C-alpha positions, 0 to 999 in steps of 0.5 A, a space after each residue: 914538226 906537227 903533221 897539221 899546220 895552222 895559220 892566222 889570218 885575218 878578214 881585211 875589209 877590202 876582201 869582203 862584200 856589200 854584208 861585210 863578210 868575207 868572199 868566196 874568193 878571198 875564203 877560197 885564196 886563205 885556204 890555198 896559201 895555208 896550203 902553201 905555207 904547210 908544205 913549204 914549212 915541211 920541205 915539199 912546197 914551191 920554194 923546194 919544186 920550182 928549182 926542180 921544174 916541178 909544180 903543185 897543181 890544184 884538181 878538185 876544191 870542194 868548200 862547205 860554210 859554216 858561217 862566212 868571217 866577218 869584217 876585221 875577223 882573225 880566224 886559224 886555216 887548219 891544213 893537213 895531207 889526208 892521204 898521198 898516191 903516187 899521183 895525188 894528195 888528198 889535204 883537207 882544211 878547217 877554218 876556225 876561231 882563233 886560240 889566243 888574242 890578236 895582236 891588233 885592238 882594230 881585229 875582233 878576236 873569234 871564239 876558238 869554238 867558232 867553225 867557219 867551215 871546212 874544205 876538201 882538195 885533191 893536188 897532182 905534182 907535175 913537171 913544169 917543163 913537159 906538163 906530165 904528172 910526176 910520181 909524188 912517192 918517188 920524191 926523196 924515198 916517198 918522204 911525204 908519207 910521213 907527213 901524212 895525217 889520216 885520223 884527224 876527221 874532215 866532216 864534209 864530203 868528199 867531191 862529187 862527180 859534177 855531171 851536167 846536160 847538153 841543156 846547160 844555158 850559155 850565160 857569159 863570154 869573157 877574155 882572160 888577161 893579165 889579173 888572171 893568171 898565176 905563176 904557173 902561167 895558166 889562169 888562178 884557181 881562185 879567178 874561176 870561182 870568182 868569175 862564176 860567182 858573178 854569174 848571179 847578180 847582186 840582188 841574189 846575194 842579198 838573199 842567199 849565200 854560197 853553201 857548198 862550192 865544189 870545182 874541178 879543174 879539167 885542163 889549162 887556160 892561159 891569157 888571151 883565153 876566151 872562157 864560156 860559162 854555161 849554167 843549168 839548175 839541178 834540184 836545188 843545185 846549180 852547176 856551171 861548166 866553162 870552156 875556152 875558145 868556144 870547145 875544149 872544157 877546162 872547169 867544172 862547178 856545182 854551187 848549192 845556195 842556201 838562204 841567208 839569213 840560215 846560213 849567218 843564225 
């Protein structure tokens, strides 16, 4: 089996916004689905880990968009493990045009040379009972290293350290509910992204598109926790801090916008 996984997806119309393009949340969700498929196919995914009271947790995610897929576009998510260390792995993504004609005439094949975007992510493995990190290289005598592919390039920058000041303004507070929680029992990684992009009104998105989105997951939040969103602008970038119950920080984000017509040329 190849070290690089390739998985085809469809930009379903109900996953698109008013511009008929995929939302950032669903774009990110396709990346995480590809990561799950890739790890399960190679026997180090949830199907292997969960019965052993282990799981993967996402620590950092950086997504850079060249062009967001349109409704009914078919595209391929390529994913591979760039490096593996004792407690973290670095996994990359490339979202490109499909390599074959789609099965359904309703979908629109994209050029194999089209590039929609790239992603970089950092993952940790934890014990689901103790919530403590697990030695990844100790699993099956370091078999993870067999799947590392350091030669394939990911052209975007790694996640930066998101630094915020005391000037960040509280812009929203929300309650968390059933739909916010994933199979690990904490607020879903993508739900944070969806809540953050909602901090700007729809009028903003008529003129702006997200060029780059970085998120660092600091701690866990659960259903019933109240999340407070603090935002500040530094230069051309926006920074968001999410705290639960008015205190402990759980997520930090950095968002770079671009004029919509520039991104969609």
